[in-house]
ROZA-93929 format. One line per 3 residues: number of its first residue (from 0); their letters; for each residue x negated, y negated, z of C-alpha. Coordinates in nm, 4 decimals, decimal comma. Example, Ala and Ser with C-alpha at 12.3 -4.5 7.8 and 13.67 -1.06 7.14 Angstrom:
REM ROZA-93929
0 = as = -1,2300/0,4500/0,7800 ~ -1,3670/0,1060/0,7140
REM end
This chain:
REM ROZA-93929
0 = xxx = 1,6099/-0,2187/-0,1718 ~ 1,3806/-0,4912/-0,0422 ~ 1,3049/-0,2811/0,2655
3 = xxx = 1,2091/0,0197/0,0514 ~ 0,9490/-0,1817/-0,1443 ~ 0,8170/-0,3313/0,1793
6 = xxx = 0,7727/0,0127/0,3386 ~ 0,6118/0,1462/0,0199 ~ 0,3642/-0,1436/0,0261
9 = xxx = 0,2677/-0,0725/0,3866 ~ 0,2252/0,2997/0,3164 ~ 0,0097/0,2245/0,0107
12 = xxx = -0,2068/-0,0111/0,2148 ~ -0,2737/0,2365/0,4949 ~ -0,3200/0,5262/0,2535
15 = xxx = -0,5648/0,3186/0,0500 ~ -0,7600/0,2340/0,3628 ~ -0,7947/0,6046/0,4440
18 = xxx = -0,9105/0,6687/0,0852 ~ -1,1753/0,3961/0,1182 ~ -1,3043/0,5322/0,4476
21 = xxx = -1,3195/0,8887/0,3163 ~ -1,4780/0,7823/-0,0112 ~ -1,7527/0,6029/0,1787
24 = xxx = -1,8009/0,9024/0,4090 ~ -1,6885/0,7164/0,7220 ~ -1,3796/0,9238/0,8037
27 = xxx = -1,2998/1,2917/0,8067 ~ -1,4314/1,5894/0,6189 ~ -1,3119/1,7351/0,2929
30 = xxx = -1,3320/1,7080/-0,0823 ~ -1,2975/1,3293/-0,0881 ~ -1,5726/1,2583/0,1618
33 = xxx = -1,8733/1,0788/0,0173 ~ -1,7297/1,0365/-0,3355 ~ -1,7259/0,6659/-0,4155
36 = xxx = -1,4537/0,7017/-0,6803 ~ -1,2036/0,7527/-0,3965 ~ -1,3145/0,4258/-0,2388
39 = xxx = -1,2336/0,2464/-0,5658 ~ -0,8959/0,4175/-0,5904 ~ -0,8274/0,3220/-0,2277
42 = xxx = -0,9165/-0,0398/-0,2974 ~ -0,6680/-0,0473/-0,5852 ~ -0,4033/0,1076/-0,3590
45 = xxx = -0,4734/-0,1587/-0,0945 ~ -0,4334/-0,4417/-0,3456 ~ -0,1069/-0,2983/-0,4806
48 = xxx = 0,0238/-0,2497/-0,1262 ~ -0,0602/-0,6069/-0,0276 ~ 0,1038/-0,7423/-0,3445
51 = xxx = 0,4217/-0,5447/-0,2747 ~ 0,4424/-0,6755/0,0819 ~ 0,3718/-1,0378/-0,0135
54 = xxx = 0,6143/-1,0387/-0,3060 ~ 0,8896/-0,8845/-0,0954 ~ 0,8368/-1,1330/0,1862
57 = xxx = 0,8650/-1,4265/-0,0549 ~ 1,1634/-1,2949/-0,2480 ~ 1,4945/-1,4304/-0,1258
60 = xxx = 1,7808/-1,1941/-0,0610 ~ 2,0907/-1,2641/-0,2680 ~ 2,3837/-1,4214/-0,0825
63 = xxx = 2,6638/-1,1864/0,0182 ~ 2,9535/-1,1472/-0,2219 ~ 3,2563/-1,3589/-0,1332
66 = xx = 3,5468/-1,1788/0,0248 ~ 3,8694/-1,1700/-0,1680
REM end
């Protein structure tokens, strides 16, 4: 489960970065380009992604169950 949260954090970070670039008009063409609200949403996504990665790196994995 730890790996799933780690991957989700990385995906959120990169997706948020794309949102920021599109919102500022620096990347691509489309409905998001040049609308600053998408840059704010991307920044929030970046922060959440970084938090997920950092928390999952610090969290210790539980020890394996003893064999009977």
